[in-house]
N, C-alpha and C positions, 0 to 999 in steps of 0.2 A: 543392416536393416536398416539404422537410420536412414542412408540414402534411399532407400526403395520408399522407405515412411515421407518425404521431403522434408525432413530433416536438416537441411545441407549443412547450416551453421554447425551444429553439432557434430553431422558429422566431419567438419571440416576440423572441428577442436580434437578430435577425436584420431584422425591422422596424421595434427601437428605433434601427436604424441608418441607417436610412432616413427619417428625420422628414419626414411627408406637404407640413411647409408651405410645402417647395421646391416641390412640382407640386400647388396648390388643386386642379386638375381631378382628381387621383389619392385626395383626400382621402376619398370616402366606399367606394369599393375596400380602401382600407386600413384604414379602420374597418370593413368586413364582415369581413376580415381577421383583424381584431383580435378581433372577435367572437366570429369561428370559434375563435381560440384559449382564449377566455373558455368559452365553450362546454365545451369540451375538456377543461377543467378544472374544471367543473360551478361555475362562477362566473355562475350564469346571469344572477342581478340584474345585474350590469355587463354582463354579454355584450349583454342587452336594451337597456340603459341605452347604450352604443357603437351598438348596430344602430338606433334610433331615430335618433341623429344621423344617421348613413350615410344613412337614408331621406329624411330631411329635405332633407340633399345634395343627393340623386340626384331628388328631385322639383325643386328648384330649377334643377339641369341638365338636366330634360325627358330624363333617360335612364333611361325608363320600365323598359325590360330589366332594370338594373341594381336600379331599384324593384324589382321581381317576383322577382330573384333574393334581395333582401334580405329579403323576406318572407318565401320558402320558406325562408331558411336553418336559422329556429329548428326547425322540425318534426321534425328525428330527435332534437334533444337534450328534448323539454321533455317532462316526466310526465303533466301533464293533457289529458287528451284534449278537453276543453271550447277551451281554450289553443291545442293545434292546430288544430281545426277553424276556428276564429276568425282565424287566421294564413294557415291556406290560403286563406278563402274571402276576404280579405283579397286574394291572392295573384291568387289565380282571377280578382277585380274587375278588377285593373290588367293582367291577360295578356289579359283577353277585348277590353277597352277599347280596347287597344292591338295588338290582332293579333297576340299574342307566342304563338305556336304551343306552342314547347314548354315556358314556363313553366305554359301551362294545361293541358297534358299531366302535368304536373309536379305542380300543384297539386290538379286530382283524383286524382290517383297517392295524394299526402298525407292527402289528405281520406278516400280510401277505406282506408288504415291506420289515419288515426284513429278510424273507426268499428269498424273492426274489433277494434280494441282494444280496443272497450264490449263487444265480441261482439256489435252490432249487423249482422251480416254482411248481412245481407237487403238493408239499406242501403246498404252497402261496392259492391256488386256492380254499380249503375248508376254509381259514380265510378270504377270501374276499368274499367267497360266504355268511360268518355266520354274516358278517360285513354289507352286499348286504340284507340280510334277518331284521335284527336288526332294520336297517337303515330306510328301506319300512314301516317297522310297525308302527315308530314314524314320520313318512313324512321326513325324513330327507335328503330331497333331494342332497344336496354338498354329505354329505358322501356315498349315495347311489351312485351316480354319479361316484366317487372316485372310487368306490368299484368294479364297472361293468367296468368300464376303467382298471383296474387293471388286473380282471380276463380276459379282452382281451388281454392283453397286455403279460398274462402269456401264453394262449393260441397260439398267435404268435410265442412267443417264443421255447415253446413246439413242434411247427411245425404243429397243429392244426389248420393250417386256415379255416376250415369252419365253425369250432366251433369259433373262433376267430372274425371272418367275422358275424355270428350269433348273439354273445354278443354286437357286436357292434353296429348292428343294432336296438338291443333291447333298446338300451343307447340311438340312438338320440331322441325318445318321452320325455324321462326321461331329459334331455339337454335343447329340446328346452321350453316344460313347465316351467323349473325353469329359461330361458332365462339366459343360462349359454354358450354365442355365442364364445369364447376362446375354451371351451370347446368341442362343436359341430365343431368347423371350427377342430380341430386335429381328431373328431373320424372322420371325410368325407374325411381326409388324409388317415389315417390311412385304411379304406376301400378302396379308391383306390391305396392303394400300396398291399391291398391284392390281388385285383380284377387282379393286374397288372400280381403279380406273379402269378397269375393261371390264365394268357394269355388270361381274359376277358377286352378286351381293351376296347371297348365300354363303357362298365359299369364304368372300371377305370376312363374315361375321364369325366363322369359323373358327379362322387363325388368328382374330383378333380376341379371341376366346380364351384360345389359348395362352395368348399373349398375355393377359389379363392375371392366367393361373399362375404366371411363374412371378409376377410381381413379390416380391418380398420387402419387410420390413425395413429394410435397408435401404432401400430404393427410396430417391425422392418422391414427394406427393405427387408432384410435376409428370414423372412416370406413370403413376396409376391415373390420373388425369387425362394424360394423354392418351393413351391406348384408350379410356373410357370414350373421350370421344372419337378417336377411329371406330369404336363398333356403333355408338350412336350414328355418326354419319353413313355407315351402312346398311343399320337397320333402317333409315330414314329411307336412303336410295330403294328400300325393298319394299315400301308402305307401311312397318312399323313404327308408328309414331307414337303407339303409346311406351313399347321396350324401349325406342328410342330414346323419350324423354326420360327415361328412368335412368337409362345409365348416364345420359350426361349431365344428371342432376347428382348422379355418384359422383361424378367428376367435379362438379362446383363444389360438391361436400369435399373432397378431398384436396381439393388444388388450395395452392396459397395465397389467402385474400388479399397480401398485398403486391402478388404478382396481375396488375392492370392488365399484360398481355395475353395469361392465360386467361383471364376472365373472361377477356373482351370475346375471345376464340369461340370458349365453350356457352355464351350469352349469344354470340351469332350462331352456334348452334342450335339454340335454345328457337330463334327465330326461325330461321331456315324451317325446322320441323313443325311449328306452328304453323306456317305457309305452306307447306305438303299438305298438311294435314285441314287448310281453306282455315281456320281462328286469323280472320285478318285482325281481329284486333290486337290480341296479343302478339303477332307475329309485328306488329308497328311498335308494340310498347318496347320488344325484346329487343328490333333493331335498335331502334334510339338510343334504349340500354348501352348496346354493343359499341355505340356511336359515341357515348359518353366514356368509356371505358380504353376505347381502343384509340385514343388522338396518337400514341406513341407505337399503333402497329396498324401503317399502312396499309397493308393487306387485308386486315381485318376492319377498317375504315372505309373502306373504298367497297367492300362486297357489303356491308352495312349499308351504305347509302343508296348501292342499287336496288336493295333485295326491299328498300323501305319506298323508293320511286316505284316498285311495280305494284307493290300495295297499295300506294297513295292514286295508282294510275287504275286498278282494278276499281278502286272506289269511287274513281270519276274525277278526282281533284288533279287534274291533267294540270295546273300550274303550280304547284308542290312537287308533282313527279319530277316536271321541268330542273324546277330547282335541285332537288336531291341529287338527278341525274348529272346534275354542273357541277356538283360537289364532289362526288365521285370521281368525275373525269379530273376534275382538279389535285386530287390526291394521287390518281394516277399518274399524270404527269409531272407531279412535283417528284414520282418517286420511283418513276419507270424505268429507267438508265439504268439505276443501280437493280433494280429484280431483274431486269432483262439482260444485260451482260453480264453480272456477275455468277448470277444462281440459272438464270436460262430455264428454268422450270415449267417442264411441258403442262401440269396440272394447273400451273398460273395464267400458262397464256390461253388454255382452253377456257379460264373460265373469263377470263378479261376479252375474248372473244364474243363470250355468249352477253358482254356485259354491252359491247359496241353495238350489236344485231337488236339488243332489248330497245337501246335506245333511239336508236336508228328506224327502227321501226314505229315506236312512238312519233318521231318527226314528223315522217312519213304519213302517219294517218292524221295527221294535224294541218299537212300543206309544206311543213317547215321544210320545203326539197333544197332549199341553198344550204339551212343548216344540219341538215342529214350529211349531206354530201360531205361537208366541212369535217364533222365527225367521221362519217365513214374514214375518208381520207386521213386523220389523225391517227386512225387505228393502222397505218400503212407502214411499214418499217419506222416506225417510232424514232427509233434510237438513232439511227441514220440521219432523220430531220432536224433531227435536235441539234446533232453535232455540226449537220451542215450551218441550217439558219438560226439555231437560238431557240430561245423561249416558244415553247409549242406553243403555246394559248397566244401570242402576236400572230403565229404564223396562220392560223386558223383564219383569225379577222379577216373580211373579205376576199375570204379566197376564192368562192363562185365568182365572183364580181370580177375578179381579178383573173379568173381562168379565160373567161369570158372575152374578155379586152387582149389576152393573150391568142385564145384563136383568132380573131381578126387580126391581129398584129400579122401575126404568122401566115396567116392563109390554114389554119391546122383545123382539124376535128379531132375529139378529146372523146376516147369511149373509156366510159369508168365504171366495173363492174364492182356488183357487191351482191355476192352469194350468202345465201342465210338460211336455214330449214327450212320453213314454211313459205316464201316467196322472196325470189330476188330480183335485183335492182340491175338498171342500165343508164347511167346518168351520157347524153348527148350533148355536147357543149362544141356549138361550129359558130363561123362567121358570123354567122345571122341570124343567132339564137340558140337555146337550152331545151331539152325535155328531157322527161323522166319517164322509161320505159318499163313495164313490169314484167319478170322474169318468171319460168319454172323454178322449180326448186332447187336448191345447193345439190339435194340428191341426187336429183333427174340428172341435170347438168355434170358433175360428178362421172355419172354412169357411161354417159354419153362421151364425154371426155376421156375415161378408161377406153372402151371400146374403140374409140377412132385411134387413139394411140396404138393400142393396139394392131389395128390393124397397117400403121404407118411402120412401127417399129420392130414388132414381130414378125406379119407374115408379111413385110414388103409391099405390100400391094399397091397397085397403083389406081386411086379412089374414081379416077374418072375414066377407067376402063371398066372398073365393076361396079361402076354407076351405086357409091357406098350410100344405103338411106341414114347410116349415121351422121355422116359429114353435110350431107345435104341437111340434114336437122340441128345440125349446130350452126350452121350456113344460114339457117332462116332463124333461129333462135338468136343468136348471137348478133349477127350483122346484117340482115335485111332490113329490121325493125328500124335502123338508124338513116336508111333512105341515104348512102354516101354517095357521091357521083363517081364516076370514072375520073382518075387523075389524082385525086387527092391527097393529100399531105395528111398520115393519121398518127395519133398517138394513144396506146392502146395501155392503159393498167388496168390489170388481171387482177383476182382472188381469186384464190384458193386453188383449183384443180386448175382455173383457167390459165395456172403461171407455166404449166407444163404444155401447154397447146401452143402452136403458132398458126395463127390464124389465118396468115397467108396461103396454109396447106388445104383451106376449106374449101370442097368445089362452089362451082356459081353456074346453074342453069344455063341463065341465057347471056348473050343472044346465042353462042354453042357454047357447050361444056369446057370451063376454064378453070385455071385455081383464082383466089382471090390476092395471090400475089401478083396477078398481071394486071389489076384493075387501081393500085394504092400502094403508095410507097408507107412502108409502116415501120414505127420504132416503139420501143416499150422503155415503160416509166414506172419504178418503185411507187412513187407517189405524184400526186399533182402537186404538193408544194415544197418539192424540193427544183422543181424545174424552172430555168431563167430564158429569158432568150436573150438569143447571142447575134451581130450582124452578117448577114449573108456571106459565107466566106467557099471557099473549096476548099478540102481537105489538104492539109501536105503534112510531108513528112519530115521533118528537118533532120532526126536521129532516130537512130531505128536499134532496140536491143530483142534479141532473139536470144531465147534459150529454150531446148527441146533435144532431138534424135538421143536421148536418155541411154543410159546402160541399167535393164528392167532385172537384170538378176540379184533374187532376192528379195526382192519388192514383193512380188506377187501377180503380177500385171506382165502381158506378154509385150516381147518387141511389136516396134511400130516400122515396118521396112521403111516405109516410104514418107518420114517424118525427113530423113535428111535429104529426100529429093525436095519436099515443101519447104525445108528453110534456104535451100539453094535456090529455089526459083525464085522465092521472098526477097533474097539480097540481089539477085541480078535486077531487082525494078528500082534499084536506087543506088547512087555512089558508094563505094567501098568505104570513103571515108567518114562515114555516116553511121555505118554499121558495126555496132558489138554484137558477136556471135560466143554463143554458151552453149557447147554441143557435147555428147558423151560422158565420160565422166568428169568433166567441168562442170556440167549441166549440174548442181548442184543448188540446195536452199540458199546455202551461204554465200552463192556465186550470186543471186539475185539482190543479197542483201548487199553484198561488198560492190557491186555493182554501180551502187548510188544512180536506182531506175527514175531518181528525181529529174536526173539529165536530158532524160530522154522523152520525146515527141509520141513516140511509139514504143510499143512493150509486144510482145507475140510469144507466145507460149505455144512450144507441137510436145505437146504430153500428155500422157493419161491424168483423167480427174479421177478423185474418188468424191463423189457427194453423199453427204450426212441430211437427209429428209428434215430426221428429227431435229437435229442441231446443226441447223446451215452454218455456223461459223468454223461447225469442225471438217468441213467439207476442205479437201486439199489437191493439189497440183503434186502428182507423180515426178518426181526428179530423182536423179542419179544419186545413189549409198553416197555418204560419209558420216563416219562416224555412227552408224548404226540409222542415221535420220535418212531419209528420203522426201518427207513432205512437206510441203510448203503451204501451211495451214489459210484459210480464208483469215481466220481471227487474227495473225500473225501479220498478214498483207494489209490490213486494216491501221497498221503502227508503224508502215513503212510510206515517209510522206512522196507523193506522185504529181507531176505538173503534165501527166500524158495525155493530149488528145485524145489518144486509143489506146485500150489493151486488147489483144484479142487471144483469148483461151481457146486451142484449136485443138479441144482434147473431149472424150467421151464425159456427157453430160455436165458440162462446163458450169450452167448456170446456178447449179444447187438450191434451186426453187421450194422453199416450202411447202408445201399442198393446205398446211393447216390455214382455215378459213382467215381471211383478213390479215394476214399476216404478210402477205405480200412478201414481193422479192428480199431475201434477207441472205444467200450466197454471196459467190464471189462478186458479183455486179456489183451488189451493197459492199462488198470488202474492197474495190477498188476505188467503188467512187469515195467512199468513208477516205481512202487514203489520198483524193484529190483527181481522181481521173475524170474525165468528160464524157469518154463512149466506152461502151464495152460491149465487146460482141463475144458469146459465150455458145453452148452448144447445151441441148435438151436431152441428146442420147446419143449413144453410141451410133458412130458413124465408119463405114470403110477409111482407111487413111489414102487409099489412093483418090477414091473421088476429094476426100476434104482437100487433099495436097492441091486437084484442080480446080476445085473453088477459092482456094485461099490464094492461088495465082490467079483468077481471073480478081477478084476482088483487090489487092495489091495493085494488081494491074489498072483498074480501075481509078484508085486511088492516087496512080502515076500520075494519069492524063487530068488528075483534077475535078474527079468527080467528091460529091461531099460523100459521109459513109454511107447515109442509109441509100443513098442511088446506089452508090457503088455496091451495097452487096447486094441489094434488087438485082441490078443487070446481072451480074455473078451468079445469080440463081436461075435468073430467066434463061441465061448462056447454057447451064445445067441443064433446064425442063428443054431444051432445044437441041442438046446431046444425047449420049448416053448414058448419061446420069439423070434421066428424067422424074423416074420416082422421088416423091418427096419425101423418103427414106434417106434420100442420098444430100438435098438443100436444103429440106425442115426443119433440121435440126437448130440449124444457126439462126440467131436475133440478134438485134443491135438493140441495146439500153442505153439511153440516154438520157442527161442530166440539160443539154442546151436544148433548145429551138432557132432555127434560123427562119428572117423572113422570108418573103416571095408569095409569088402565085401557083399556079399549076406546075409542076414538077415532074413529072414523066419527063424524061430527056428523051425516051425512044419505046419503040414500042415490040414486044418478040415478033420472032416467023410467026405465019400460021400455024395452028397447033392441026394435025391430021385429025381426023374422027376418031372414036373409041375402039372402032374397030377395026382400024386400017393401024393400030400401035402398033409397035414392035417393043417387048418386054425387057427388060436386062434387069 
């Protein structure tokens, strides 16, 4: 009992009084308990040494249940996830070999925890599901409840709120039957939070009330205060401000008065409730108090500053409003890397985007369009720009004037989009000047983008042949107002749903129906502030790393029959001594790491990709299975240094672009930029691997002929447009993302062959 109560010193003394040499059969168990004490004391090395002897003794005695328990013991105490996985897989092998169902379930559970600890939530779910199935088969209620709770946690972190909700609801009867009141209370809170995120406020209130009813005297005041805060938020969202304030004050009354962070959070609630009730004076006072209390709570601090700014703006005090917004921005940028990389909370990002939209709107209303552009750009892939360029506040200063100089130097037109609920904007920055253009609401643009993508991707239609009104409307809304001359070089910085739109596929009426692809050379940038200029040069491939044509059995993905052809055609474009190829069973995630990818100027993946729009850094390239792993995650890619001029992901939905407004490109292109790549070609949707092989062959052929990457990709698309794969579905998925611009004048090197009229087209 001393061990489980945390009295490790007393337990150690008791163990010492009962020397195991009198009972040799008990020696492995004694050693396991001794190791547990050492782990609790954080003496990991000594604990592992003792545990190794215990395992040897248990195997000698053929007590395999004890062996599996010994192998499972270290998992909660280790910090290296690779070590945790290794010990769990060892325990799983022992349990499976000897039919030890409980230990098997526990091993799967610990494996899932290790994977979730690395933010590999998608990989963790199958382990938790296996734990749940096995635990359920032997009526191990605690194990099963823990497994299901972790599945819900993974679904939540992956942004799959409906699935997280379904799993939590499935968990409730199990927790009730087993009398697990604390776990039941926490599940009610999780369900309440999901309903709150989905704006189902009445249901959120119901489950928060259920959670509050299960708070016990033994619980800390912080638990009661936290749940009261949740009810208050839901009530305020439902417009019940008086009741919201009552619950929030109960939380304030119960919380630890020495806990300034929780006091600050509850005071922020008070301010939000007052603001919702249009009590501007009280809202201003409470925001100010939340700022005083929240000096060590950044997420409270920036929300309090931004809320105060809105109150000041509504009272006509624009100067103080700007000052408060700037304070909020400073807090965000000082703490953002940790909050976005470590947690990447969807709710945090949603609140953050609203802040930027509010501040940009205020600046535009005051005519501060350059400053508005700087603030808008600072919201784009901010973690990337901080890592690439250093302190974010330094990069914002003079951004607008710097981009104008860059436009003139490189003869490039920049299109920077900003989508917001009421009104969206387009900054057009060209060699001869800049202007701000007002656009429709973000919701209207989102609807049109979704409709047009459905036409291209699902229906696989030819918008020129069908005279798509939505495609025409998108061109007239997004491109036409910029008045871009034919033959221009254009860099687009998209926002929100525009990250999933290839602007080249938009139809243009005059002088004859054609795609915008024929009028401009287009590349995409995640933000303006990461761009640099570089001397004009032809693209060169000095060395090529190719990985693909993978083994798909067991991965849940279908084979790619043309991947081997794609690889062979690319290889044939370059001399063999400069090419390294990993294919078939050799095309693993470890193979990429061990190939020293920093030695190659060009890297090409011919494989499936699995994108995660809610957590873009959990997107993965699907490679061949190796030790039950077949995913090369974007977050892992970012940690492997590169010097590549070009990375191509010839796979489905390779861009991994998040559609949350303002967040910009944060998927595979982000990861490879972070690693050091200069240009990335990825795809926005699933494409036939036969047409992809054809396009890639043309693309690399153009590169071999000395074409810059942007022109090489455009010429390959134009060739597809003239051939059997003319529909945008076949060529429109691929886009070039670039961090570097090259100088020069008009850069259209060739014109496509005449396109026949819509009536004369042959459809493929």
